[in-house]
Each structure stands twice: as C-alpha cells, then as structure tokens.
VEXDREN-2710 file (C-alpha; in Angstrom, 1 decimal):
% VEXDREN-2710
k/r/px/py/pz
1/MET/-63.7/48.4/-33.1
2/THR/-66.9/47.4/-34.7
3/ILE/-69.1/44.7/-33.0
4/ALA/-71.6/42.9/-35.3
5/LEU/-74.8/41.6/-34.1
6/PRO/-74.4/38.0/-33.0
7/ASN/-74.8/35.3/-35.8
8/ARG/-75.3/38.1/-38.3
9/LEU/-73.2/39.0/-41.5
10/PHE/-70.2/41.1/-40.8
11/LEU/-70.3/44.2/-42.9
12/ASP/-73.2/42.7/-44.7
13/VAL/-70.7/40.5/-46.8
14/ALA/-72.8/37.6/-48.0
15/ARG/-70.4/36.5/-50.7
16/SER/-66.8/37.6/-50.8
17/ALA/-64.3/37.3/-53.6
18/THR/-63.6/33.7/-52.4
19/GLY/-67.2/32.9/-52.2
20/ARG/-67.6/33.0/-48.4
21/ALA/-69.8/34.7/-46.1
22/TRP/-68.2/36.9/-43.3
23/ARG/-69.6/36.4/-39.9
24/GLU/-68.8/37.6/-36.4
25/ARG/-66.8/35.0/-34.5
26/LEU/-68.6/35.7/-31.1
27/ASP/-72.2/35.2/-30.4
28/VAL/-74.2/36.7/-27.5
29/ARG/-72.7/34.3/-25.0
30/THR/-68.9/34.6/-26.0
31/SER/-69.4/38.3/-26.3
32/GLN/-70.4/38.5/-22.7
33/ILE/-67.5/36.1/-21.7
34/ALA/-65.1/38.6/-23.5
35/LEU/-66.3/41.5/-21.5
36/ALA/-66.0/39.6/-18.3
37/MET/-62.4/38.5/-19.1
38/ALA/-61.5/42.2/-19.8
39/GLN/-62.9/43.3/-16.6
40/ARG/-61.8/40.4/-14.3
41/HIS/-58.2/40.0/-15.7
42/GLY/-57.4/43.7/-16.8
43/ILE/-56.7/42.8/-20.3
44/SER/-57.6/44.8/-23.5
45/GLU/-60.9/44.1/-25.0
46/LEU/-59.5/43.1/-28.2
47/LEU/-57.4/40.5/-26.6
48/ALA/-60.4/39.4/-24.6
49/ARG/-62.4/38.8/-27.8
50/VAL/-59.7/36.8/-29.4
51/LEU/-59.5/34.6/-26.2
52/ALA/-63.3/34.2/-26.0
53/GLY/-63.6/33.3/-29.8
54/ARG/-61.1/30.4/-29.2
55/ASP/-63.2/29.0/-26.2
56/VAL/-60.8/29.9/-23.4
57/PRO/-62.7/29.5/-20.2
58/LEU/-63.0/32.5/-18.1
59/ASP/-61.2/31.0/-15.1
60/GLU/-58.3/29.7/-17.4
61/VAL/-57.1/33.1/-18.8
62/GLU/-54.0/33.5/-16.7
63/ARG/-52.9/30.0/-17.3
64/TYR/-53.7/30.3/-21.1
65/LEU/-51.6/33.4/-21.5
66/ASP/-48.6/31.9/-19.9
67/PRO/-48.8/28.0/-20.9
68/SER/-46.4/26.2/-18.6
69/ILE/-44.6/22.9/-19.5
70/ARG/-44.6/22.0/-15.8
71/THR/-48.4/22.5/-15.4
72/LEU/-49.6/21.1/-18.8
73/LEU/-47.1/17.9/-19.1
74/PRO/-48.7/14.9/-17.8
75/ASP/-46.8/12.1/-15.9
76/PRO/-45.3/10.1/-18.8
77/ASP/-46.7/7.0/-17.3
78/THR/-50.1/8.1/-18.3
79/LEU/-49.4/6.9/-21.7
80/THR/-50.0/3.1/-22.4
81/ASP/-46.8/1.2/-22.6
82/MET/-44.7/4.2/-21.4
83/PRO/-43.3/2.3/-18.3
84/ALA/-42.2/-0.6/-20.5
85/ALA/-40.6/1.8/-23.0
86/VAL/-38.6/3.6/-20.3
87/GLU/-37.6/0.4/-18.6
88/ARG/-36.3/-1.0/-21.8
89/LEU/-34.4/2.3/-22.9
90/ALA/-33.1/2.4/-19.3
91/ARG/-31.7/-1.1/-19.5
92/ALA/-30.1/-0.4/-22.8
93/VAL/-28.3/2.7/-21.3
94/ALA/-27.2/0.7/-18.2
95/THR/-25.7/-2.2/-20.2
96/GLY/-24.3/-0.1/-23.2
97/GLU/-26.2/-1.7/-25.8
98/THR/-26.1/-0.8/-29.5
99/VAL/-29.3/1.2/-30.2
100/ALA/-30.6/2.4/-33.5
101/VAL/-33.2/5.1/-33.8
102/PHE/-35.4/5.0/-37.0
103/GLY/-37.1/8.0/-37.9
104/ASP/-39.2/9.5/-40.8
105/TYR/-38.1/11.6/-43.5
106/ASP/-40.3/14.8/-42.6
107/VAL/-39.7/17.5/-40.1
108/ASP/-41.4/15.8/-37.2
109/GLY/-39.4/12.6/-38.0
110/ALA/-36.1/14.5/-38.2
111/CYS/-36.8/16.5/-34.9
112/ALA/-38.0/13.4/-33.2
113/THR/-34.8/11.5/-34.3
114/ALA/-32.4/14.3/-33.4
115/LEU/-34.1/14.7/-29.8
116/MET/-33.9/10.8/-29.2
117/VAL/-30.4/10.5/-30.3
118/SER/-29.2/13.6/-28.2
119/VAL/-30.9/12.2/-25.1
120/LEU/-29.4/8.8/-25.5
121/ARG/-25.8/10.4/-26.2
122/ALA/-26.3/12.5/-23.0
123/ALA/-26.9/9.2/-21.2
124/GLY/-23.7/7.7/-22.4
125/LEU/-24.7/5.8/-25.6
126/ASP/-23.6/6.4/-29.1
127/PRO/-26.8/5.4/-31.1
128/LEU/-27.0/4.8/-34.8
129/PHE/-29.9/6.6/-36.7
130/HIS/-31.6/6.0/-39.8
131/ILE/-33.8/7.9/-41.9
132/PRO/-35.4/5.9/-44.9
133/ASP/-35.3/7.2/-48.6
134/ARG/-38.6/8.3/-49.6
135/ILE/-38.5/6.8/-53.1
136/PHE/-36.3/3.8/-52.7
137/GLU/-37.4/2.6/-49.1
138/GLY/-40.7/4.3/-48.5
139/TYR/-42.3/5.4/-45.2
140/GLY/-41.4/3.5/-42.0
141/PRO/-39.2/0.4/-41.3
142/SER/-38.5/-2.0/-44.1
143/VAL/-37.1/-5.7/-43.7
144/PRO/-34.0/-4.8/-45.6
145/ALA/-33.2/-1.7/-43.3
146/ILE/-33.9/-3.9/-40.2
147/GLU/-31.4/-6.5/-41.6
148/GLN/-28.7/-4.0/-42.2
149/LEU/-29.1/-2.6/-38.6
150/ALA/-29.0/-6.0/-37.3
151/ALA/-25.8/-6.8/-39.1
152/ARG/-24.3/-3.7/-37.3
153/GLY/-25.0/-5.3/-33.9
154/VAL/-28.3/-3.4/-32.9
155/THR/-30.2/-5.0/-30.3
156/LEU/-32.7/-2.2/-29.5
157/LEU/-34.4/-0.5/-32.3
158/VAL/-36.3/2.8/-31.4
159/THR/-38.8/3.9/-34.1
160/VAL/-40.0/7.5/-34.0
161/ASP/-42.9/9.0/-35.9
162/CYS/-43.3/5.6/-37.6
163/GLY/-43.6/1.9/-36.5
164/THR/-47.3/1.5/-35.5
165/THR/-48.4/-0.3/-38.6
166/SER/-45.0/-2.0/-39.4
167/GLN/-45.9/-5.6/-38.8
168/GLU/-43.6/-7.4/-41.1
169/PRO/-40.4/-5.3/-40.4
170/LEU/-40.9/-5.6/-36.7
171/GLU/-41.5/-9.3/-36.9
172/ALA/-38.2/-9.5/-38.7
173/ALA/-36.5/-7.4/-36.0
174/ARG/-37.9/-9.8/-33.4
175/ARG/-36.6/-12.9/-35.4
176/LEU/-33.1/-11.1/-35.7
177/GLY/-32.9/-10.8/-31.8
178/MET/-33.7/-7.0/-31.8
179/ASP/-36.3/-5.4/-29.3
180/THR/-38.2/-2.6/-30.6
181/VAL/-39.7/0.5/-28.8
182/VAL/-42.2/2.3/-31.0
183/ILE/-42.9/6.1/-30.3
184/ASP/-45.4/7.2/-32.7
185/HIS/-48.7/9.2/-33.2
186/HIS/-50.1/7.8/-36.5
187/GLN/-53.6/6.3/-36.3
188/ALA/-53.5/2.6/-35.1
189/GLY/-55.7/-0.4/-35.8
190/GLU/-56.7/-3.1/-33.5
191/ALA/-53.6/-5.3/-34.5
192/LEU/-50.4/-3.9/-33.3
193/PRO/-46.8/-5.3/-34.4
194/PRO/-44.6/-7.1/-32.0
195/ALA/-42.6/-4.7/-29.9
196/ALA/-41.2/-4.3/-26.3
197/ALA/-43.4/-1.1/-26.1
198/ILE/-45.7/0.8/-28.5
199/VAL/-46.1/4.4/-27.2
200/ASN/-48.8/5.9/-29.3
201/PRO/-51.7/8.1/-27.8
202/ASN/-53.7/7.0/-30.9
203/ARG/-53.9/3.4/-30.1
204/GLU/-57.3/2.2/-29.1
205/ASP/-56.4/1.3/-25.4
206/ASP/-54.7/4.7/-24.8
207/LEU/-56.5/7.1/-22.5
208/SER/-53.8/9.8/-22.1
209/GLY/-55.7/12.4/-24.2
210/LEU/-52.3/13.1/-26.0
211/GLY/-53.5/12.1/-29.5
212/HIS/-52.9/15.6/-30.7
213/VAL/-49.2/15.7/-29.8
214/CYS/-46.7/15.1/-32.7
215/ALA/-43.9/12.4/-32.5
216/ALA/-41.1/14.9/-31.4
217/GLY/-43.4/15.9/-28.5
218/LEU/-44.0/12.3/-27.6
219/VAL/-40.3/11.7/-27.6
220/PHE/-39.9/14.6/-25.3
221/VAL/-42.5/13.0/-22.9
222/THR/-40.6/9.8/-23.2
223/ALA/-37.3/11.6/-22.4
224/VAL/-38.9/13.1/-19.3
225/GLY/-39.7/9.6/-18.1
226/LEU/-36.2/8.2/-19.1
227/VAL/-34.4/10.9/-17.4
228/ARG/-36.4/10.4/-14.2
229/ALA/-35.8/6.7/-14.2
230/LEU/-32.0/7.1/-14.8
231/ARG/-31.8/9.7/-11.9
232/GLN/-33.6/7.3/-9.7
233/ARG/-31.0/4.6/-10.6
234/GLY/-28.0/7.1/-9.7
235/HIS/-26.9/7.1/-13.4
236/PHE/-26.1/10.7/-13.7
237/THR/-23.0/12.2/-12.0
238/THR/-21.0/15.3/-11.9
239/GLU/-19.0/14.1/-14.7
240/ARG/-22.1/13.0/-16.7
241/PRO/-24.8/15.4/-15.8
242/ALA/-28.5/14.8/-16.7
243/PRO/-29.6/16.8/-20.0
244/ASP/-31.6/19.9/-19.6
245/LEU/-34.6/18.8/-21.6
246/LEU/-36.0/22.3/-21.8
247/ASP/-33.2/23.1/-24.3
248/ALA/-34.7/20.4/-26.7
249/LEU/-38.0/22.3/-27.0
250/ASP/-36.7/24.3/-29.9
251/LEU/-36.9/20.8/-31.9
252/VAL/-40.4/20.1/-30.3
253/ALA/-41.7/23.6/-31.5
254/LEU/-40.5/23.2/-34.9
255/ALA/-42.1/19.7/-35.3
256/THR/-45.3/20.8/-33.6
257/VAL/-45.7/23.6/-36.1
258/ALA/-44.5/21.9/-39.1
259/ASP/-46.7/18.7/-38.6
260/VAL/-49.7/21.1/-38.4
261/VAL/-51.1/19.5/-35.1
262/PRO/-53.5/21.5/-33.0
263/LEU/-52.0/24.3/-31.0
264/ARG/-53.8/23.7/-28.0
265/GLY/-53.1/22.5/-24.3
266/LEU/-49.5/20.9/-24.2
267/ASN/-48.6/21.9/-27.8
268/ARG/-49.2/25.6/-27.2
269/ALA/-46.6/25.3/-24.2
270/PHE/-44.3/23.4/-26.5
271/VAL/-44.3/26.1/-29.1
272/THR/-44.3/29.1/-26.8
273/LYS/-41.2/27.9/-24.8
274/GLY/-39.6/26.3/-27.9
275/LEU/-39.6/29.8/-29.6
276/LEU/-37.9/31.2/-26.6
277/ALA/-35.2/28.5/-26.7
278/MET/-34.8/29.2/-30.4
279/ARG/-34.2/32.7/-30.0
280/ARG/-31.2/31.9/-27.8
281/ARG/-29.6/30.4/-31.1
282/SER/-27.8/27.7/-29.1
283/ARG/-28.5/24.9/-31.6
284/ILE/-25.8/25.3/-34.2
285/GLY/-27.5/23.6/-36.9
286/LEU/-30.9/25.4/-36.5
287/THR/-29.2/28.7/-36.3
288/ALA/-27.3/28.0/-39.6
289/LEU/-30.7/27.1/-41.2
290/MET/-32.4/30.2/-39.8
291/ASP/-29.6/32.3/-41.3
292/ALA/-29.9/30.4/-44.7
293/ALA/-33.5/31.1/-44.8
294/ARG/-32.9/34.8/-44.3
295/LEU/-35.1/34.9/-41.2
296/ASP/-36.2/38.5/-40.3
297/GLY/-36.4/39.1/-36.6
298/PRO/-37.0/36.7/-33.8
299/PRO/-38.4/33.3/-35.0
300/ARG/-42.3/33.0/-35.1
301/PRO/-44.6/30.1/-35.8
302/PHE/-44.8/31.5/-39.4
303/HIS/-41.1/31.1/-40.0
304/LEU/-41.3/27.5/-38.5
305/GLY/-44.1/26.5/-40.9
306/PHE/-43.1/28.4/-44.2
307/LEU/-39.3/28.9/-44.0
308/ILE/-37.5/26.4/-41.6
309/GLY/-39.8/23.5/-42.0
310/PRO/-39.9/23.2/-45.9
311/ARG/-36.2/23.4/-45.9
312/ILE/-35.8/20.4/-43.7
313/ASN/-38.4/18.6/-45.7
314/ALA/-36.5/19.3/-48.8
315/GLY/-33.9/16.8/-47.9
316/GLY/-36.5/14.0/-47.5
317/ARG/-38.4/15.1/-50.5
318/ILE/-35.8/15.5/-53.3
319/GLY/-32.4/15.1/-51.6
320/GLU/-30.7/13.1/-49.0
321/ALA/-33.2/12.0/-46.3
322/THR/-30.8/12.2/-43.4
323/LEU/-29.7/15.9/-44.1
324/GLY/-32.4/17.3/-41.6
325/ALA/-31.5/15.0/-38.7
326/ARG/-27.7/15.5/-39.3
327/LEU/-28.1/19.2/-39.2
328/LEU/-30.1/19.2/-36.0
329/LEU/-27.5/17.0/-34.3
330/THR/-24.1/18.6/-35.5
331/ASP/-21.8/20.7/-33.3
332/ASP/-19.6/21.8/-36.1
333/PRO/-20.5/25.3/-37.4
334/ALA/-18.7/24.6/-40.7
335/GLU/-20.7/21.4/-41.3
336/ALA/-24.0/23.2/-40.2
337/ARG/-23.6/25.9/-42.7
338/ARG/-22.7/23.5/-45.5
339/ILE/-25.8/21.4/-44.8
340/ALA/-28.0/24.5/-44.3
341/GLY/-26.8/25.7/-47.6
342/GLU/-27.6/22.4/-49.3
343/LEU/-31.1/22.3/-47.9
344/ASP/-31.7/25.8/-49.0
345/ARG/-30.6/24.9/-52.6
346/LEU/-32.9/21.7/-52.5
347/ASN/-35.8/23.7/-51.3
348/SER/-35.5/26.0/-54.4
349/GLU/-35.2/23.0/-56.5
350/ARG/-38.3/21.6/-54.8
351/GLN/-40.2/24.6/-55.6
352/GLU/-39.5/24.5/-59.3
353/VAL/-40.4/20.7/-59.4
354/GLU/-43.8/21.4/-57.5
355/ARG/-44.7/24.3/-59.8
356/ALA/-44.3/22.1/-62.8
357/ILE/-46.5/19.3/-61.4
358/LEU/-49.0/21.6/-59.9
359/ALA/-49.8/23.1/-63.3
360/ALA/-50.6/19.5/-64.7
361/ALA/-52.4/18.5/-61.5
362/GLU/-54.7/21.7/-61.5
363/ALA/-55.7/21.1/-65.0
364/GLU/-56.6/17.5/-64.4
365/ALA/-58.6/18.4/-61.4
366/GLN/-60.5/21.2/-63.2
367/ALA/-61.3/18.7/-65.9
368/SER/-62.5/16.0/-63.5
369/LEU/-64.7/18.2/-61.5
370/GLY/-66.2/19.7/-64.8
371/ILE/-68.3/22.9/-65.3
372/GLY/-70.8/21.9/-62.6
373/ASP/-67.9/21.8/-60.0
374/GLU/-69.1/18.3/-59.0
375/GLY/-67.3/15.7/-56.9
376/ALA/-66.4/15.6/-53.3
377/VAL/-62.7/14.6/-53.6
378/VAL/-59.9/15.5/-55.9
379/VAL/-57.8/12.7/-57.2
380/VAL/-55.1/13.5/-59.9
381/SER/-52.1/11.3/-60.9
382/GLY/-49.3/11.6/-63.3
383/ASP/-46.4/9.4/-64.7
384/GLY/-43.1/10.6/-63.7
385/TRP/-44.2/13.0/-61.1
386/HIS/-41.7/13.3/-58.2
387/PRO/-43.1/11.4/-55.3
388/GLY/-41.4/13.8/-53.0
389/VAL/-43.8/16.7/-53.9
390/VAL/-47.1/15.1/-54.1
391/GLY/-48.1/16.0/-50.6
392/LEU/-47.4/19.7/-51.3
393/VAL/-49.4/19.5/-54.7
394/ALA/-52.3/17.9/-52.8
395/ALA/-52.3/20.7/-50.3
396/ARG/-52.5/23.2/-53.1
397/LEU/-55.2/21.5/-54.7
398/LYS/-57.1/21.2/-51.4
399/GLU/-56.8/25.0/-51.0
400/ARG/-57.8/25.9/-54.5
401/PHE/-60.7/23.5/-54.9
402/GLN/-61.9/23.3/-51.2
403/ARG/-62.1/19.6/-51.2
404/PRO/-59.9/16.8/-49.9
405/ALA/-57.3/16.2/-52.5
406/PHE/-54.9/13.3/-53.4
407/ALA/-52.0/13.6/-55.8
408/ILE/-50.5/10.2/-56.9
409/ALA/-47.1/9.7/-58.7
410/PHE/-46.9/6.6/-60.9
411/ASN/-43.9/4.7/-61.7
412/GLY/-45.0/1.8/-64.0
413/GLU/-48.1/0.2/-62.5
414/THR/-47.7/1.3/-59.0
415/GLY/-48.4/5.0/-57.7
416/THR/-47.5/6.4/-54.4
417/GLY/-49.6/9.5/-53.3
418/SER/-50.5/11.8/-50.5
419/GLY/-53.7/13.4/-49.5
420/ARG/-54.8/16.5/-47.7
421/SER/-58.0/17.3/-46.1
422/LEU/-60.6/19.9/-44.9
423/PRO/-61.4/20.2/-41.1
424/GLY/-64.0/17.6/-40.3
425/VAL/-63.2/15.3/-43.0
426/ASP/-61.0/12.4/-41.8
427/ILE/-59.2/11.1/-44.8
428/GLY/-56.9/8.8/-42.6
429/ARG/-59.9/6.8/-41.7
430/ALA/-61.0/6.6/-45.4
431/VAL/-57.6/5.6/-46.7
432/ARG/-57.4/2.8/-43.9
433/GLY/-61.0/1.7/-45.1
434/ALA/-59.6/1.5/-48.6
435/VAL/-56.8/-0.7/-47.6
436/GLU/-59.1/-3.0/-45.6
437/SER/-61.2/-3.3/-48.8
438/GLY/-58.3/-4.4/-50.7
439/ILE/-58.3/-1.2/-53.1
440/LEU/-55.0/0.1/-51.8
441/ALA/-51.8/-2.0/-51.4
442/LYS/-50.8/0.2/-48.4
443/GLY/-52.2/3.4/-46.7
444/GLY/-52.5/5.5/-43.4
445/GLY/-52.2/8.7/-41.8
446/HIS/-54.1/11.4/-39.8
447/ALA/-57.5/12.9/-40.3
448/MET/-55.8/15.8/-42.3
449/ALA/-53.2/14.1/-44.2
450/ALA/-52.6/10.5/-45.4
451/GLY/-50.3/8.5/-47.6
452/LEU/-51.0/5.5/-50.0
453/THR/-49.8/3.2/-52.4
454/VAL/-52.1/2.0/-55.2
455/ALA/-52.0/-0.2/-58.5
456/ARG/-52.8/1.8/-61.7
457/GLY/-55.8/-0.5/-62.2
458/GLN/-57.4/0.4/-59.0
459/LEU/-57.3/4.2/-59.4
460/GLY/-61.0/4.4/-60.6
461/ALA/-62.1/2.1/-57.7
462/LEU/-60.2/4.4/-55.4
463/ARG/-61.9/7.5/-56.7
464/ALA/-65.3/5.9/-56.2
465/ASP/-64.5/4.6/-52.7
466/LEU/-63.4/7.8/-51.5
467/GLU/-66.3/9.7/-52.8
468/ARG/-68.7/7.2/-51.2
469/ARG/-66.9/7.4/-47.7
470/LEU/-66.3/11.2/-47.7
471/ALA/-69.1/12.8/-49.7
472/ALA/-71.4/13.7/-46.8
473/ASP/-68.6/15.0/-44.5
474/VAL/-67.2/17.2/-47.5
475/GLU/-70.7/18.5/-48.1
476/ARG/-71.1/19.5/-44.4
477/ALA/-67.5/21.0/-44.3
478/ARG/-68.0/23.1/-47.4
479/ALA/-71.4/24.4/-46.3
480/GLU/-69.9/25.6/-43.1
481/GLY/-67.2/27.4/-45.0
482/THR/-67.5/31.0/-43.7
483/LEU/-64.8/33.4/-42.7
484/ALA/-64.9/34.1/-39.0
485/ILE/-64.0/37.8/-38.2
486/ASP/-62.7/38.7/-34.8
487/GLY/-63.3/42.5/-35.2
488/ALA/-62.8/45.5/-37.4
489/LEU/-59.7/47.8/-37.5
490/THR/-58.4/50.6/-39.5
491/ALA/-55.0/50.8/-41.1
492/ARG/-53.9/53.5/-38.5
493/GLY/-55.1/51.1/-35.6
494/ALA/-53.0/48.3/-37.0
495/THR/-49.8/48.9/-35.0
496/PRO/-47.0/46.5/-33.8
497/ASP/-48.1/47.2/-30.2
498/LEU/-51.6/45.9/-31.2
499/ILE/-50.0/42.9/-32.8
500/GLU/-47.9/42.2/-29.7
501/THR/-51.0/42.4/-27.6
502/VAL/-53.0/40.0/-29.6
503/SER/-50.1/37.6/-29.9
504/ARG/-50.4/36.8/-26.2
505/ALA/-53.4/34.5/-27.3
506/GLY/-50.9/32.7/-29.7
507/PRO/-49.1/30.9/-30.9
508/PHE/-51.6/30.6/-33.7
509/GLY/-51.9/27.9/-36.2
510/ALA/-53.8/24.6/-36.6
511/GLY/-56.4/24.3/-33.7
512/ASN/-55.8/28.0/-32.6
513/PRO/-56.5/30.0/-35.7
514/ASP/-54.9/33.4/-36.5
515/PRO/-57.4/36.2/-35.5
516/VAL/-58.9/37.7/-38.6
517/PHE/-59.6/41.5/-38.7
518/ALA/-61.7/43.4/-41.2
519/PHE/-60.7/46.8/-42.7
520/PRO/-63.9/48.3/-43.8
521/GLY/-63.9/50.4/-47.1
522/HIS/-60.1/50.7/-47.4
523/ARG/-58.9/52.2/-50.6
524/ILE/-56.4/49.9/-52.7
525/SER/-53.8/52.7/-53.1
526/PHE/-51.3/50.3/-54.8
527/VAL/-51.4/46.7/-56.0
528/GLU/-49.1/44.4/-58.3
529/SER/-48.5/40.8/-58.8
530/PHE/-45.0/39.5/-58.0
531/GLY/-43.0/36.5/-57.6
532/ALA/-44.5/33.2/-58.0
533/GLY/-48.2/34.3/-58.3
534/HIS/-48.5/36.4/-55.2
535/VAL/-50.1/39.9/-55.0
536/ARG/-48.9/42.8/-52.8
537/ALA/-50.8/45.9/-52.0
538/ARG/-51.2/48.9/-49.9
539/ILE/-54.6/49.7/-48.2
540/ALA/-55.5/53.1/-47.1
541/SER/-58.1/54.1/-44.4
542/PRO/-60.2/57.2/-44.9
543/ASP/-57.8/59.3/-42.7
544/GLY/-54.9/58.5/-45.1
545/ALA/-53.1/56.0/-43.1
546/THR/-51.7/53.0/-45.1
547/LEU/-50.9/49.4/-44.4
548/LYS/-48.8/47.0/-46.3
549/ALA/-50.6/43.9/-47.4
550/THR/-49.9/40.5/-49.2
551/ALA/-52.2/37.8/-50.8
552/PHE/-49.9/34.9/-51.2
553/ARG/-50.4/32.5/-54.3
554/SER/-53.5/34.4/-55.3
555/ALA/-52.7/36.2/-58.7
556/GLU/-54.5/33.7/-60.7
557/GLU/-57.4/33.1/-58.1
558/PRO/-60.4/35.1/-57.4
559/LEU/-58.9/36.8/-54.6
560/GLY/-55.8/38.1/-56.4
561/ARG/-58.0/39.1/-59.5
562/ALA/-60.3/41.1/-57.2
563/LEU/-57.4/43.0/-55.7
564/LEU/-55.8/43.7/-58.9
565/ALA/-59.0/45.0/-60.5
566/ALA/-59.6/47.3/-57.5
567/ARG/-56.7/49.7/-57.8
568/GLY/-57.7/53.1/-56.6
569/ARG/-61.2/51.9/-55.3
570/PRO/-62.3/50.8/-51.8
571/LEU/-62.8/47.3/-50.7
572/HIS/-63.6/45.5/-47.4
573/VAL/-60.3/43.6/-46.7
574/ALA/-59.9/40.7/-44.2
575/GLY/-56.6/39.2/-43.0
576/SER/-54.3/38.5/-40.3
577/LEU/-51.9/40.9/-38.8
578/GLU/-48.1/40.2/-38.6
579/LEU/-44.8/42.0/-37.8
580/ASP/-42.7/42.9/-40.8
581/THR/-39.0/43.5/-40.0
582/TRP/-37.0/45.3/-42.8
583/GLN/-33.5/46.9/-42.3
584/GLY/-34.1/46.9/-38.5
585/GLU/-37.4/48.5/-38.6
586/THR/-40.6/46.7/-37.6
587/ARG/-44.0/47.5/-38.9
588/ALA/-47.4/46.1/-39.0
589/ALA/-48.3/44.2/-42.2
590/LEU/-51.5/42.4/-43.3
591/ARG/-51.8/38.8/-44.8
592/ILE/-54.9/39.1/-46.9
593/ARG/-57.4/36.2/-46.6
594/ASP/-60.4/37.8/-48.4
595/VAL/-61.8/40.9/-50.1
596/ALA/-65.4/42.0/-50.6
597/GLU/-67.2/44.8/-52.6
598/PRO/-68.8/47.4/-50.1
599/LEU/-72.5/47.6/-50.6
END
C-alpha cells in the first residue's frame, strides 16, 4: 500500500478527469494514530487507516467496530417534550382511544409510520394512518385531512416526519378536540404549533444532540420510552407481550440510509443492527420488495439507498402515497408480492419520467450558467414537470454542476420544487429565510435538502436571494472539492476478504464516507457504455490481474468520456470497492469515482 506524503498530492494528480486534485486523506497526526490503532488493537494497517481517516479516537476503536444500541441509545427523556409525548401516548393506550398516525410520503415517513403503527398495535390499539398525496395534498398535515380524521373519531393525532411547521392544521386539530404529538426532525423556527408534545431534536430548546437522527429513528426512541412506561404500568401480560423493538431496526436502518442522514454514533448502530435484522427476512413486505428489486446477496447500505429506497419512494412520487407504509405493515405474503410488484413497476415509470425532465433541466442549467460557468446556485423550472421527481432532478443537477440545485414544477402560476445541496452549504436555512422575506409561499427542510412553493412572478427574486445567501458558502465548498484517497491498491490486492475487513469501519454513507482507493497505472483492458448512460470496464494491474469496474451515470460526463477514450491505455483509477454477487459467486468490484492520466 502506498503512503503519500502528508498534505501532498496523491500520485501527483493535480487535476483529474472530474477536475479535482487527489490528496492523501491522512496527515502526519492521523497517520501516527493509524499506526497506534493497528498496534494496540491488533487490526490491519488498512483498516486502521480507514478508521483514523474518519476521526475515530484511539480509545474508541473497539466500541466503534461493534456499535451497540444499548451503549449508544440515550434515555428517551433527554429529548425535549419526550416525557409529555410518552404520557399522552400511554394514556391513549390505556383508555383505548382512536389514534391516527400521519406520516410523510418518502421512505423515512413510510418507515416511521409503519413503526409507530406497529408499536401501537402491539400495545392493543388499532390506529388509523394517513400518508398525504404529494400532488393534491402536499407535505405534512392539512386542514382538510385533519377534518376527515376528526370525522372518524380520532382524538390523538401522531405526526411523524412532519408537523413541526404545521401551525394552521394543528390549530384546526385543537379546535376539533384532537391532541397532537409531533415526532419530527425537520428544522424548527422559534414559533411552534400547538401540540401536547413536539419531539424534535432540531427545535431550539432541545439539547439531546440527536439532530442527525431521522424520523424513524426518533420514533424508535419514542417507542422505547412508551414501552418502558407501559411496562411500569403493568400493561403487558403473557397474553399481550411487549414488542421486541430490536425487530423494528430493519425499518430504522432503511430510513436512516434513504434519508441520507450522517452515519455516525447512534445512526451507525441503527444501520449495523438493522441490516442484521433485515437478513432474517422476517418482515414479509420488505422481503417481497427485496425480491422484486432482485437483490444480490445479503442487504447492504447500497441496496437500501439505491434499490429498496427508490421503490418505496416511487409510490409517493408518481403512484399511491400509502403503498410503502402498507407494504411494510402487511402480514399477507400475497398482498406483499402485489404491492412490491406495483412499486417496482412505478419505479421503472419514475425513471422514464425523470430522464425526460432531466434532459430539459440540464439544458436550462447549462444555459443559465453560461460559458463562464458563473453562478453559485442552479435554479431550473418547467411547466408540466412531474412534482414527484423534481427532488431527484435537483440531485442529478447538483452532482453534475457541483452547486446547490433547485428544480421547480409549475402548474399554472404556482410552482413546487425541491433543492439539494453540497456539504457545508445549508439550503434549509436559505429557504426559510426566503419564506420570511416573503419571496416563497412555503418552504423548509434540512441543510442538504429542502422543499419550497413559489409564485411564478417570484422566480427571479428567488434566484437572486439564493445567490446572495449562498454564494460565499458555495465558493468555499467548491474550492475544497478534492478527492480524498485512503490508500493505493492493485487489482490483485482487491479481494472479497479485503473488502470484508474494511467494511468493519462501516456502514458507509453520509457522514462516514466510503473509503476511496487509487489503482495506479492500471490498463483499461475493456470498456463500454451500457444502460442509461453508465460505463463499465475492466482494469488490469501490471501483473495481469483484472478487476471489474463501473462508473454510473457517466457516459456523457468527463469521467465516462475519459474512460471510453482510454481503451488499452493505463490510467490512475480511483473508486470504492464493493462485493459483486453473480450466480452464487462473490467477487470484488470497483465503483469508479475518478480517473487521471499518469504523468
């Protein structure tokens, strides 16, 4: 393994095919920590370097490699309003109230809804649940939906993954005699809606430190508190046993990966243990969806983020919003197969819709940035664009142009849109600022993702406002856009055993980035484009060993063009290793992130 000089270019790559410099992830200090880790804890040097590159403290290595829910889960009452939330839920259970769970139409919302409904069912209730239609109802509770639930006798409303900014709907709930418990993680302002409890680690008066946990994770923490309270009241019996909440970690893991929250601390434990639960295939609906998605081998974070998550999202984007939650709650294998098949079909349809809109959006974005590549933010819009895919289009634009991107679908004079951002650029705060300035009718979200509603006449003002608020942060983020390299390998050295060793530092994702390895001077022995703009190749080391490699969505990008032009020639190749299972055989494969010409 090659160790580059600290703070120096890796393999002397100052500008790669994607325009980045390659730099050694470790500096002098972290290199020394990695050596100490390997010696003290008896782990491989490569694993130690990966851990040190992710700022794992020397004394925390053993706990990091085996993240425990028991160790990392705080007392639920550390969250502001949690005691009140648990008390209100326990009272509803004790008196047999009619409870409704109101979720969001994305993966986190579906998982959070299914988890809360499951826990309440185990406690003896038969709760209703409602997932709003993205197009006709929009995000979060609405007054008409609240009125419909009140008409069905609901006395307790539990909102999950929404509700923090729902002033008017929750006022309506109170007028109609409903109490509300909010369990949410979206950014909150000073003014909170009326509710019996608002459990949100991102409210200004919460000191729990759980602001990085998704809604399903917060529902899990709430469920721990509720089950504890019900046990203390003697609610559970031999005939009605308490639920084993660890069985629900498959839902929490799926939501955590799909919602792209940082995989650190408690979230790492959620995903690690949730993947183990998922491998047991005990949740009928999730098993059916894994089969429909043609999952290869045991579920991994990649599968959750790119195969399972998008299919659940497809229901909320272009189909029936409740499909995901219904799938995750069903005990009927035939019903599970039917819903999973429908979500698989909707996902294919979603891909076609997305491709058509993306082509128009990319052309508009390129024109707006101009030849000089000017502007800090990409804002594109179109009439008749499907509102369910604008978030995906924004994500693609962000990747291509390396800027925060917003895609807006107009229907008449009103547009609904989504934005995606770069690390270090908080678009959630910028969108809330635009709402407070009167530019947006509605909006909010996270640092990395936001949603908005805008009048057509305010589109120009929105562009200018976002540029003003974000330009400095975007310039800083783009200037820091290097590719951090964890080490150098050869095709022969990239084995399934090595991947398993490195995976002990996972699960990898947001906040815990995949290790990136460089393969110096490897010949591109085979390369071709395939599918929807992907490139696949084989890279060969000087000793003749080869490694399968893929660069997704790159055929029309500088990365893909550089690969296709290098057939038969050596390149420095950088990417992340993964296991590839085909017809029962598992091999190492490379997901290409970048390439560079050898000097």
